[in-house]
VEXDREN-499793 format. One record per residue (C-alpha): residue number from 0; residue in one letter; x, y, z. Coordinates in steps of 0.001 Angstrom, whole numbers, plus 500000, padded with zeros to 6 digits. Last residue first. Example, Ala and Ser with C-alpha at 12.3 -4.5 7.8 and 13.67 -1.06 7.14 Angstrom:
BEGIN
num->1; residu->S; u->513670; v->498940; w->507140
num->0; residu->A; u->512300; v->495500; w->507800
END
This chain:
BEGIN
num->221; residu->Q; u->494904; v->534345; w->519374
num->220; residu->G; u->493106; v->532047; w->516996
num->219; residu->S; u->494114; v->529477; w->514388
num->218; residu->T; u->495589; v->526647; w->516386
num->217; residu->S; u->498000; v->523941; w->515307
num->216; residu->T; u->498958; v->520921; w->517301
num->215; residu->M; u->501939; v->519693; w->519311
num->214; residu->A; u->503362; v->522721; w->521031
num->213; residu->M; u->505257; v->521517; w->524103
num->212; residu->R; u->506219; v->517862; w->524191
num->211; residu->P; u->509147; v->516869; w->521985
num->210; residu->S; u->512090; v->515908; w->524236
num->209; residu->V; u->515272; v->515215; w->522267
num->208; residu->P; u->513947; v->517224; w->519291
num->207; residu->S; u->513627; v->520237; w->521611
num->206; residu->D; u->510663; v->520485; w->523910
num->205; residu->G; u->512083; v->521612; w->527214
num->204; residu->Q; u->513808; v->519893; w->530128
num->203; residu->R; u->516943; v->518895; w->528194
num->202; residu->P; u->518792; v->521996; w->529449
num->201; residu->A; u->516892; v->523867; w->532175
num->200; residu->L; u->513706; v->525710; w->531239
num->199; residu->V; u->513628; v->529480; w->531643
num->198; residu->V; u->510324; v->530372; w->533295
num->197; residu->V; u->509366; v->534059; w->533301
num->196; residu->I; u->506542; v->535225; w->535574
num->195; residu->A; u->505069; v->538651; w->534854
num->194; residu->G; u->505942; v->541368; w->537362
num->193; residu->M; u->505703; v->544157; w->534799
num->192; residu->K; u->503392; v->543122; w->532003
num->191; residu->V; u->504127; v->541334; w->528719
num->190; residu->R; u->502184; v->542248; w->525581
num->189; residu->N; u->503843; v->545390; w->524236
num->188; residu->Y; u->507289; v->543988; w->525008
num->187; residu->L; u->506466; v->540783; w->523128
num->186; residu->D; u->505590; v->542654; w->519906
num->185; residu->I; u->508617; v->544947; w->520237
num->184; residu->V; u->510769; v->541859; w->520850
num->183; residu->D; u->509390; v->540267; w->517689
num->182; residu->E; u->510120; v->543202; w->515390
num->181; residu->N; u->513584; v->543676; w->516895
num->180; residu->T; u->514371; v->540043; w->516209
num->179; residu->M; u->514801; v->538204; w->519473
num->178; residu->R; u->517831; v->537639; w->521685
num->177; residu->I; u->517771; v->535715; w->524949
num->176; residu->C; u->520728; v->536392; w->527231
num->175; residu->G; u->523650; v->534097; w->528014
num->174; residu->S; u->526444; v->535804; w->526123
num->173; residu->S; u->524900; v->534843; w->522788
num->172; residu->I; u->525836; v->531999; w->520459
num->171; residu->A; u->523152; v->529332; w->520568
num->170; residu->Q; u->521303; v->529488; w->517233
num->169; residu->G; u->517693; v->529827; w->516056
num->168; residu->I; u->517995; v->533567; w->515371
num->167; residu->H; u->521617; v->534232; w->514339
num->166; residu->E; u->520767; v->536229; w->511191
num->165; residu->P; u->519018; v->538779; w->513397
num->164; residu->Q; u->522378; v->540261; w->514446
num->163; residu->N; u->521564; v->543781; w->515716
num->162; residu->T; u->519423; v->542213; w->518410
num->161; residu->G; u->516368; v->542672; w->520547
num->160; residu->H; u->516133; v->541790; w->524221
num->159; residu->I; u->515276; v->539205; w->526847
num->158; residu->R; u->517662; v->539794; w->529685
num->157; residu->F; u->519666; v->537958; w->532329
num->156; residu->L; u->521639; v->540192; w->534719
num->155; residu->T; u->519724; v->538361; w->537489
num->154; residu->D; u->518687; v->541712; w->538965
num->153; residu->R; u->517883; v->541102; w->542609
num->152; residu->N; u->514677; v->542417; w->544178
num->151; residu->G; u->513045; v->538989; w->544259
num->150; residu->Q; u->514546; v->537165; w->541309
num->149; residu->F; u->514710; v->539702; w->538486
num->148; residu->L; u->514601; v->539528; w->534697
num->147; residu->Y; u->515036; v->542593; w->532506
num->146; residu->I; u->513025; v->543005; w->529298
num->145; residu->G; u->514993; v->545204; w->526879
num->144; residu->R; u->513612; v->546608; w->523646
num->143; residu->A; u->514784; v->547844; w->520247
num->142; residu->G; u->518191; v->546224; w->520003
num->141; residu->L; u->520272; v->545030; w->522922
num->140; residu->P; u->523435; v->544774; w->520770
num->139; residu->N; u->523179; v->548524; w->519964
num->138; residu->H; u->523523; v->549542; w->516308
num->137; residu->A; u->519755; v->550127; w->516033
num->136; residu->G; u->519948; v->552582; w->518897
num->135; residu->G; u->520464; v->552872; w->522633
num->134; residu->E; u->523780; v->554176; w->523937
num->133; residu->V; u->526744; v->551828; w->524229
num->132; residu->R; u->528564; v->551800; w->527564
num->131; residu->D; u->531920; v->550655; w->528940
num->130; residu->P; u->533227; v->549904; w->525455
num->129; residu->V; u->534492; v->546404; w->524577
num->128; residu->D; u->538255; v->546516; w->524034
num->127; residu->P; u->538769; v->542821; w->524757
num->126; residu->I; u->535764; v->540502; w->524886
num->125; residu->R; u->535917; v->537774; w->527545
num->124; residu->R; u->536854; v->539882; w->530551
num->123; residu->K; u->534525; v->542682; w->529516
num->122; residu->I; u->531705; v->540169; w->529134
num->121; residu->D; u->532310; v->538891; w->532672
num->120; residu->A; u->532402; v->542421; w->534097
num->119; residu->T; u->528997; v->543082; w->532552
num->118; residu->P; u->528649; v->545209; w->529440
num->117; residu->V; u->526478; v->548336; w->529788
num->116; residu->W; u->524092; v->548462; w->526821
num->115; residu->A; u->521673; v->551371; w->526551
num->114; residu->P; u->518047; v->550447; w->526138
num->113; residu->W; u->515946; v->551176; w->523038
num->112; residu->E; u->512692; v->550927; w->525011
num->111; residu->E; u->512999; v->549661; w->528571
num->110; residu->K; u->511247; v->547134; w->530767
num->109; residu->R; u->512135; v->546264; w->534352
num->108; residu->G; u->511449; v->543555; w->536924
num->107; residu->V; u->509896; v->540889; w->534707
num->106; residu->K; u->509913; v->537850; w->536950
num->105; residu->A; u->512211; v->534906; w->537506
num->104; residu->V; u->512030; v->531125; w->537543
num->103; residu->G; u->515006; v->528939; w->536649
num->102; residu->W; u->517637; v->528798; w->533962
num->101; residu->F; u->520582; v->531016; w->533065
num->100; residu->S; u->523005; v->530261; w->530240
num->99; residu->L; u->526677; v->531134; w->529884
num->98; residu->A; u->528205; v->527667; w->529989
num->97; residu->D; u->525590; v->526317; w->527587
num->96; residu->E; u->526009; v->529062; w->524959
num->95; residu->G; u->523267; v->531592; w->525236
num->94; residu->V; u->520104; v->531671; w->523174
num->93; residu->T; u->519005; v->533209; w->519878
num->92; residu->V; u->515243; v->533259; w->519574
num->91; residu->G; u->512283; v->532013; w->517535
num->90; residu->Y; u->508942; v->533226; w->518851
num->89; residu->R; u->505960; v->531103; w->519875
num->88; residu->I; u->502720; v->532834; w->520784
num->87; residu->A; u->500777; v->530589; w->523102
num->86; residu->K; u->497496; v->528711; w->523337
num->85; residu->R; u->495867; v->526758; w->526129
num->84; residu->D; u->492673; v->528842; w->526214
num->83; residu->P; u->494354; v->532071; w->527326
num->82; residu->L; u->497754; v->533108; w->525949
num->81; residu->V; u->501253; v->532174; w->527126
num->80; residu->Y; u->504189; v->533981; w->525537
num->79; residu->Y; u->506546; v->531249; w->524406
num->78; residu->L; u->510248; v->531659; w->523606
num->77; residu->Y; u->511883; v->529147; w->521312
num->76; residu->R; u->515445; v->528060; w->520539
num->75; residu->A; u->514535; v->524333; w->520921
num->74; residu->D; u->517088; v->523674; w->523657
num->73; residu->S; u->516595; v->527167; w->525122
num->72; residu->D; u->512914; v->526639; w->525823
num->71; residu->V; u->511936; v->530004; w->527312
num->70; residu->V; u->508519; v->530360; w->528962
num->69; residu->I; u->506861; v->533745; w->529398
num->68; residu->S; u->503739; v->534273; w->531491
num->67; residu->G; u->500750; v->536426; w->530507
num->66; residu->P; u->498350; v->533511; w->530591
num->65; residu->A; u->499191; v->531247; w->533521
num->64; residu->E; u->501815; v->528524; w->533247
num->63; residu->S; u->500327; v->525009; w->533157
num->62; residu->R; u->502023; v->523442; w->530122
num->61; residu->H; u->500246; v->522054; w->527042
num->60; residu->Y; u->500301; v->524946; w->524589
num->59; residu->A; u->498713; v->525000; w->521142
num->58; residu->V; u->500549; v->527305; w->518768
num->57; residu->I; u->500370; v->530819; w->517321
num->56; residu->H; u->503532; v->531432; w->515309
num->55; residu->R; u->506301; v->534040; w->515013
num->54; residu->Q; u->509119; v->532974; w->512685
num->53; residu->Y; u->511629; v->530429; w->513905
num->52; residu->A; u->510321; v->527438; w->511939
num->51; residu->Q; u->509895; v->529745; w->508934
num->50; residu->P; u->513643; v->530284; w->508737
num->49; residu->I; u->514444; v->533978; w->509348
num->48; residu->T; u->515695; v->535744; w->506228
num->47; residu->A; u->517896; v->538510; w->507579
num->46; residu->P; u->517979; v->542175; w->506603
num->45; residu->A; u->521558; v->543479; w->506593
num->44; residu->Y; u->522711; v->545499; w->509560
num->43; residu->P; u->523059; v->549217; w->510241
num->42; residu->A; u->519296; v->549761; w->510696
num->41; residu->N; u->518067; v->552801; w->508791
num->40; residu->A; u->514352; v->552007; w->508600
num->39; residu->L; u->514709; v->550379; w->512017
num->38; residu->L; u->515712; v->553655; w->513640
num->37; residu->K; u->512999; v->555810; w->512087
num->36; residu->R; u->510182; v->553314; w->512442
num->35; residu->D; u->511058; v->552552; w->516050
num->34; residu->R; u->511272; v->556267; w->516875
num->33; residu->P; u->507804; v->556828; w->515406
num->32; residu->T; u->506564; v->554008; w->517645
num->31; residu->F; u->506031; v->550567; w->516161
num->30; residu->N; u->502965; v->548568; w->517173
num->29; residu->A; u->501574; v->548160; w->513647
num->28; residu->D; u->504993; v->547226; w->512257
num->27; residu->T; u->503863; v->543761; w->511234
num->26; residu->S; u->505137; v->540194; w->511615
num->25; residu->P; u->502741; v->537587; w->510272
num->24; residu->E; u->501502; v->535001; w->512785
num->23; residu->L; u->502112; v->531610; w->511193
num->22; residu->T; u->499774; v->528949; w->512537
num->21; residu->A; u->501541; v->525936; w->513931
num->20; residu->Q; u->502039; v->522286; w->513174
num->19; residu->M; u->504004; v->519860; w->515248
num->18; residu->C; u->504367; v->516172; w->514558
num->17; residu->G; u->506936; v->516083; w->517345
num->16; residu->G; u->510568; v->517128; w->517423
num->15; residu->L; u->512680; v->515882; w->514569
num->14; residu->V; u->511539; v->512260; w->514596
num->13; residu->L; u->507911; v->513227; w->515018
num->12; residu->G; u->508181; v->515720; w->512170
num->11; residu->I; u->509632; v->513078; w->509885
num->10; residu->F; u->506702; v->510835; w->510771
num->9; residu->C; u->504262; v->513677; w->510060
num->8; residu->L; u->505880; v->514291; w->506687
num->7; residu->V; u->505599; v->510606; w->505841
num->6; residu->T; u->501960; v->510576; w->506900
num->5; residu->S; u->501262; v->513674; w->504792
num->4; residu->S; u->502878; v->511966; w->501807
num->3; residu->R; u->500450; v->509038; w->502086
num->2; residu->V; u->502152; v->505668; w->502118
num->1; residu->A; u->501313; v->503475; w->499160
num->0; residu->M; u->500000; v->500000; w->500000
END
């Protein structure tokens, strides 16, 4: 008996990380401020073609975090913003190298548009000649938005932020923080509230191809 092509594709999907389908959520500039439009229109980096798997999608969501929470699956290079009715917005991200990563539970303790970048002491040790401060702008490594994670009143020094290197979305190369395209981080920034819970899953605890569990079926609403 001939095997249906959809069955083959589903089997391949299961091998790679679950027979997962998702509804593409087109990126728009509807939430851009005038400053966003000006700076991103003259961004000093080449436009990147983000693989469709790492473009913004609406997906079904099986975990128990409350709507408004953020969940980061570093293994799979995804960030989820939890919606009502067991749905989530899934964004592709760049994550930190294993030795530089943070995991655990935190909260959104600060939000900033076009933040300045002040390298940590660790970054200054690893990268020679890095400046002490880079003012906000499209050239800045933090990009268009910064979402700062705290545990209690302590800044974890772990951020979710934009990037001036969108070509690396879907990879593990950053200095520990979570990078998003500037378009996606603006979208997330406008949704997430101060004090929101952020769960960063430990290695091999997420839904990467070694552990496919999180977003298993498509949804069409938001």
